[in-house]
C-alpha positions in Angstrom: -32.5 17.8 -46.0 -30.5 20.9 -46.9 -31.5 22.7 -50.1 -27.8 22.3 -51.7 -28.4 18.6 -51.5 -31.3 18.7 -54.1 -30.3 16.4 -56.8 -32.3 15.4 -59.5 -31.3 11.9 -60.6 -34.3 10.5 -62.7 -36.9 11.9 -65.0 -39.2 11.3 -62.2 -37.5 13.5 -59.8 -37.3 16.0 -62.9 -41.0 16.0 -63.3 -41.7 16.5 -59.6 -39.0 19.2 -59.4 -40.7 21.0 -62.3 -44.2 20.7 -60.5 -42.9 22.1 -57.4 -41.2 25.1 -58.9 -44.7 26.0 -60.3 -45.9 25.7 -56.9 -43.4 27.7 -55.3 -43.5 30.6 -58.2 -44.4 34.0 -56.5 -43.5 33.3 -52.9 -42.2 36.2 -50.7 -38.5 37.2 -51.3 -35.9 35.8 -48.7 -38.5 33.1 -47.5 -37.4 29.5 -47.1 -39.9 28.9 -50.2 -37.8 31.2 -52.4 -34.5 29.4 -51.1 -36.2 26.0 -52.1 -37.2 27.4 -55.4 -33.7 28.7 -56.3 -32.4 25.2 -55.3 -34.9 23.5 -57.4 -34.1 25.6 -60.4 -30.4 25.0 -60.3 -30.9 21.2 -59.9 -33.1 21.5 -63.0 -30.5 23.2 -65.0 -27.8 21.2 -63.8 -30.1 18.1 -65.0 -30.8 20.0 -68.4 -27.2 20.7 -69.0 -26.0 17.1 -68.5 -29.0 15.1 -69.6 -30.8 16.8 -72.1 -30.1 15.1 -75.6 -32.0 17.5 -77.8 -28.5 18.4 -79.5 -27.9 14.5 -79.9 -29.5 14.6 -83.4 -26.8 16.9 -85.0 
């Protein structure tokens, strides 16, 4: 799967992505692992921005 296709659609996807980010932390710059890490972080941030209801209590 191309890294640009990483999409988090469920909380389970989100949890798996956060685990994978921890596994990838510290890999060599400009490696396949770093590119995967960046794509996962982008997907996590997109999920957080659209699905995080922490501010719903206002």
